[in-house]
Short mmCIF file of the C-alpha atoms (twelve columns), coordinates in Angstrom:
data_MODEL
# 
_entry.id   MODEL 
# 
loop_
_atom_site.group_PDB 
_atom_site.id 
_atom_site.type_symbol 
_atom_site.label_atom_id 
_atom_site.label_alt_id 
_atom_site.label_comp_id 
_atom_site.label_asym_id 
_atom_site.label_seq_id 
_atom_site.Cartn_x 
_atom_site.Cartn_y 
_atom_site.Cartn_z 
_atom_site.pdbx_PDB_model_num 
ATOM 1   C CA . MET A 1   0.000   0.000  0.000   1 
ATOM 2   C CA . THR A 2   1.384   3.415  -0.917  1 
ATOM 3   C CA . LEU A 3   0.734   6.764  0.722   1 
ATOM 4   C CA . ASP A 4   -1.309  8.114  -2.186  1 
ATOM 5   C CA . SER A 5   -3.587  5.060  -2.296  1 
ATOM 6   C CA . THR A 6   -4.658  5.184  1.355   1 
ATOM 7   C CA . PRO A 7   -8.124  6.630  2.057   1 
ATOM 8   C CA . LEU A 8   -6.671  9.478  4.128   1 
ATOM 9   C CA . PHE A 9   -4.353  10.650 1.344   1 
ATOM 10  C CA . THR A 10  -6.294  10.828 -1.905  1 
ATOM 11  C CA . PHE A 11  -4.151  13.226 -3.899  1 
ATOM 12  C CA . GLU A 12  -5.709  12.192 -7.202  1 
ATOM 13  C CA . ARG A 13  -8.874  14.121 -6.297  1 
ATOM 14  C CA . VAL A 14  -7.051  17.287 -5.249  1 
ATOM 15  C CA . SER A 15  -4.538  17.965 -7.960  1 
ATOM 16  C CA . PRO A 16  -3.921  21.513 -9.199  1 
ATOM 17  C CA . GLN A 17  -6.134  20.700 -12.203 1 
ATOM 18  C CA . THR A 18  -9.321  19.851 -10.249 1 
ATOM 19  C CA . SER A 19  -12.204 22.030 -9.142  1 
ATOM 20  C CA . GLY A 20  -11.472 20.963 -5.549  1 
ATOM 21  C CA . TYR A 21  -8.076  22.632 -5.749  1 
ATOM 22  C CA . LEU A 22  -9.621  25.812 -7.144  1 
ATOM 23  C CA . ARG A 23  -12.074 25.835 -4.198  1 
ATOM 24  C CA . ILE A 24  -9.055  25.772 -1.852  1 
ATOM 25  C CA . VAL A 25  -7.491  28.700 -3.740  1 
ATOM 26  C CA . ARG A 26  -10.741 30.668 -3.448  1 
ATOM 27  C CA . ALA A 27  -11.134 29.786 0.253   1 
ATOM 28  C CA . SER A 28  -7.641  31.101 0.962   1 
ATOM 29  C CA . ALA A 29  -8.524  34.272 -0.955  1 
ATOM 30  C CA . TRP A 30  -11.681 34.792 1.125   1 
ATOM 31  C CA . TYR A 31  -9.662  34.287 4.313   1 
ATOM 32  C CA . ASP A 32  -7.092  36.860 3.156   1 
ATOM 33  C CA . LEU A 33  -9.782  39.336 2.189   1 
ATOM 34  C CA . ILE A 34  -11.558 39.062 5.534   1 
ATOM 35  C CA . VAL A 35  -8.421  39.104 7.693   1 
ATOM 36  C CA . THR A 36  -6.532  41.887 5.885   1 
ATOM 37  C CA . ALA A 37  -9.311  44.266 4.811   1 
ATOM 38  C CA . GLY A 38  -8.870  46.264 8.009   1 
ATOM 39  C CA . PHE A 39  -5.190  46.842 7.243   1 
ATOM 40  C CA . ALA A 40  -5.832  48.593 3.926   1 
ATOM 41  C CA . THR A 41  -6.521  52.140 5.163   1 
ATOM 42  C CA . PRO A 42  -5.091  54.241 8.012   1 
ATOM 43  C CA . TRP A 43  -8.586  54.633 9.544   1 
ATOM 44  C CA . THR A 44  -9.412  50.937 9.589   1 
ATOM 45  C CA . TYR A 45  -5.891  50.007 10.691  1 
ATOM 46  C CA . VAL A 46  -6.299  52.067 13.874  1 
ATOM 47  C CA . LEU A 47  -9.397  49.987 14.692  1 
ATOM 48  C CA . VAL A 48  -7.599  46.707 13.939  1 
ATOM 49  C CA . HIS A 49  -4.601  47.804 16.011  1 
ATOM 50  C CA . ARG A 50  -6.866  48.670 18.925  1 
ATOM 51  C CA . ALA A 51  -8.599  45.257 18.731  1 
ATOM 52  C CA . LEU A 52  -5.306  43.356 18.483  1 
ATOM 53  C CA . SER A 53  -3.795  45.392 21.322  1 
ATOM 54  C CA . SER A 54  -6.539  44.128 23.606  1 
ATOM 55  C CA . LEU A 55  -5.228  40.569 22.967  1 
ATOM 56  C CA . GLY A 56  -1.569  41.282 23.694  1 
ATOM 57  C CA . THR A 57  1.129   43.891 23.925  1 
ATOM 58  C CA . PHE A 58  1.481   45.848 20.689  1 
ATOM 59  C CA . PRO A 59  3.695   48.856 20.049  1 
ATOM 60  C CA . PRO A 60  1.873   52.168 19.770  1 
ATOM 61  C CA . VAL A 61  0.653   53.143 16.310  1 
ATOM 62  C CA . ASP A 62  3.043   55.331 14.333  1 
ATOM 63  C CA . SER A 63  3.064   56.602 10.762  1 
ATOM 64  C CA . ILE A 64  5.640   54.122 9.381   1 
ATOM 65  C CA . GLN A 65  3.931   51.118 10.989  1 
ATOM 66  C CA . THR A 66  0.629   52.334 9.558   1 
ATOM 67  C CA . LEU A 67  2.177   52.820 6.107   1 
ATOM 68  C CA . TYR A 68  3.532   49.254 6.019   1 
ATOM 69  C CA . ALA A 69  0.283   47.826 7.360   1 
ATOM 70  C CA . ASN A 70  -1.643  49.728 4.649   1 
ATOM 71  C CA . LEU A 71  0.737   48.584 1.902   1 
ATOM 72  C CA . MET A 72  0.459   44.965 3.036   1 
ATOM 73  C CA . GLY A 73  -3.315  45.205 3.352   1 
ATOM 74  C CA . SER A 74  -3.724  46.800 -0.079  1 
ATOM 75  C CA . VAL A 75  -1.519  44.279 -1.884  1 
ATOM 76  C CA . VAL A 76  -3.131  41.297 -0.163  1 
ATOM 77  C CA . ILE A 77  -6.620  42.576 -0.998  1 
ATOM 78  C CA . VAL A 78  -5.745  42.970 -4.690  1 
ATOM 79  C CA . TRP A 79  -4.126  39.510 -4.706  1 
ATOM 80  C CA . ALA A 80  -7.212  38.018 -3.000  1 
ATOM 81  C CA . LEU A 81  -9.561  39.642 -5.519  1 
ATOM 82  C CA . LEU A 82  -7.518  38.254 -8.416  1 
ATOM 83  C CA . ARG A 83  -7.791  34.752 -6.937  1 
ATOM 84  C CA . LEU A 84  -11.539 35.171 -6.426  1 
ATOM 85  C CA . PHE A 85  -12.443 36.596 -9.834  1 
ATOM 86  C CA . ARG A 86  -9.810  34.883 -12.012 1 
ATOM 87  C CA . THR A 87  -9.050  31.659 -10.143 1 
ATOM 88  C CA . LEU A 88  -6.252  29.670 -11.761 1 
ATOM 89  C CA . PRO A 89  -4.232  26.702 -10.482 1 
ATOM 90  C CA . LEU A 90  -1.044  28.736 -10.883 1 
ATOM 91  C CA . HIS A 91  -2.426  31.326 -8.439  1 
ATOM 92  C CA . GLY A 92  -2.607  28.567 -5.829  1 
ATOM 93  C CA . LEU A 93  1.045   27.715 -6.408  1 
ATOM 94  C CA . TYR A 94  2.122   31.342 -6.057  1 
ATOM 95  C CA . ASP A 95  -0.110  31.833 -3.031  1 
ATOM 96  C CA . GLY A 96  1.381   28.733 -1.413  1 
ATOM 97  C CA . ILE A 97  4.880   30.126 -1.965  1 
ATOM 98  C CA . ALA A 98  3.839   33.495 -0.524  1 
ATOM 99  C CA . ARG A 99  2.409   31.722 2.518   1 
ATOM 100 C CA . VAL A 100 5.747   29.995 3.123   1 
ATOM 101 C CA . LEU A 101 7.343   33.450 3.155   1 
ATOM 102 C CA . PHE A 102 4.655   34.933 5.421   1 
ATOM 103 C CA . ALA A 103 4.914   31.951 7.783   1 
ATOM 104 C CA . SER A 104 8.696   32.371 7.908   1 
ATOM 105 C CA . TRP A 105 8.427   36.018 8.934   1 
ATOM 106 C CA . GLN A 106 5.663   35.276 11.415  1 
ATOM 107 C CA . THR A 107 7.830   32.565 12.982  1 
ATOM 108 C CA . TYR A 108 10.735  35.011 13.140  1 
ATOM 109 C CA . ALA A 109 8.518   37.612 14.815  1 
ATOM 110 C CA . LEU A 110 7.210   35.096 17.359  1 
ATOM 111 C CA . ALA A 111 10.768  33.997 18.157  1 
ATOM 112 C CA . HIS A 112 11.639  37.643 18.813  1 
ATOM 113 C CA . GLY A 113 8.809   38.443 21.209  1 
ATOM 114 C CA . ALA A 114 5.781   39.164 19.034  1 
ATOM 115 C CA . PRO A 115 2.401   38.713 20.760  1 
ATOM 116 C CA . LYS A 116 1.376   35.059 20.956  1 
ATOM 117 C CA . VAL A 117 -1.898  35.766 19.131  1 
ATOM 118 C CA . LEU A 118 0.229   35.757 15.969  1 
ATOM 119 C CA . ALA A 119 0.549   31.976 16.374  1 
ATOM 120 C CA . LEU A 120 -3.124  31.594 15.366  1 
ATOM 121 C CA . PHE A 121 -2.437  33.351 12.068  1 
ATOM 122 C CA . LEU A 122 0.731   31.283 11.619  1 
ATOM 123 C CA . VAL A 123 -1.283  28.058 11.843  1 
ATOM 124 C CA . VAL A 124 -3.631  29.271 9.092   1 
ATOM 125 C CA . GLU A 125 -0.710  30.390 6.878   1 
ATOM 126 C CA . ILE A 126 0.990   27.017 7.211   1 
ATOM 127 C CA . SER A 127 -2.266  25.142 6.618   1 
ATOM 128 C CA . PHE A 128 -3.189  27.012 3.434   1 
ATOM 129 C CA . GLY A 129 0.435   26.823 2.279   1 
ATOM 130 C CA . VAL A 130 0.542   23.046 2.662   1 
ATOM 131 C CA . VAL A 131 -2.814  22.359 0.991   1 
ATOM 132 C CA . GLN A 132 -1.928  24.606 -1.947  1 
ATOM 133 C CA . LEU A 133 1.654   23.371 -2.458  1 
ATOM 134 C CA . LEU A 134 1.297   19.649 -1.748  1 
ATOM 135 C CA . PRO A 135 -0.754  18.845 -4.881  1 
ATOM 136 C CA . TRP A 136 1.954   20.473 -7.008  1 
ATOM 137 C CA . SER A 137 4.611   18.405 -5.308  1 
ATOM 138 C CA . VAL A 138 2.734   15.115 -5.691  1 
ATOM 139 C CA . GLY A 139 1.790   15.942 -9.296  1 
ATOM 140 C CA . GLY A 140 5.397   16.736 -10.125 1 
ATOM 141 C CA . VAL A 141 6.552   13.360 -8.801  1 
ATOM 142 C CA . ARG A 142 3.907   11.537 -10.853 1 
ATOM 143 C CA . ALA A 143 4.754   13.506 -14.004 1 
ATOM 144 C CA . ARG A 144 8.440   12.626 -13.659 1 
ATOM 145 C CA . GLU A 145 7.539   8.958  -13.136 1 
ATOM 146 C CA . ARG A 146 5.444   8.952  -16.328 1 
ATOM 147 C CA . THR A 147 8.147   10.627 -18.417 1 
ATOM 148 C CA . GLN A 148 10.956  8.444  -17.061 1 
ATOM 149 C CA . PRO A 149 9.434   4.932  -16.924 1 
ATOM 150 C CA . GLY A 150 12.771  3.157  -16.515 1 
ATOM 151 C CA . ARG A 151 13.579  4.901  -13.251 1 
ATOM 152 C CA . PRO A 152 12.595  3.378  -9.898  1 
ATOM 153 C CA . SER A 153 9.586   4.850  -8.110  1 
ATOM 154 C CA . VAL A 154 10.151  7.383  -5.332  1 
ATOM 155 C CA . ARG A 155 7.367   5.899  -3.219  1 
# 
């Protein structure tokens, strides 16, 4: 029995080419839109900062922090809208890569004293990253096996 033939791991149904994978890409876009919308403007960021400050120690709001929060919020909103209105498998791959980067910086921040509430967001980043990247990884292994039949299987 191989990993991909067990009932728990049915990668055939969630490959980058299936509608199930596109639903995952859209779900991650909705999550991003909901979580980052408040970061997109200085006025909404103040409200988000106030709410997050009630959960842990946050530095006071300043103009540079607000600028970076607004830039991040704006870019993530545009990226989320692209994934919602023009959903492509390749967007899931790129989003998965971006989530690896975001998770790396969130881990770095947590290791350097960031509020522990960030760990909740880290779990979501890692989860969406894995479910969006894993089908590409498994598909790539299968494609190489099909194009190189004489080579031993990696399973």
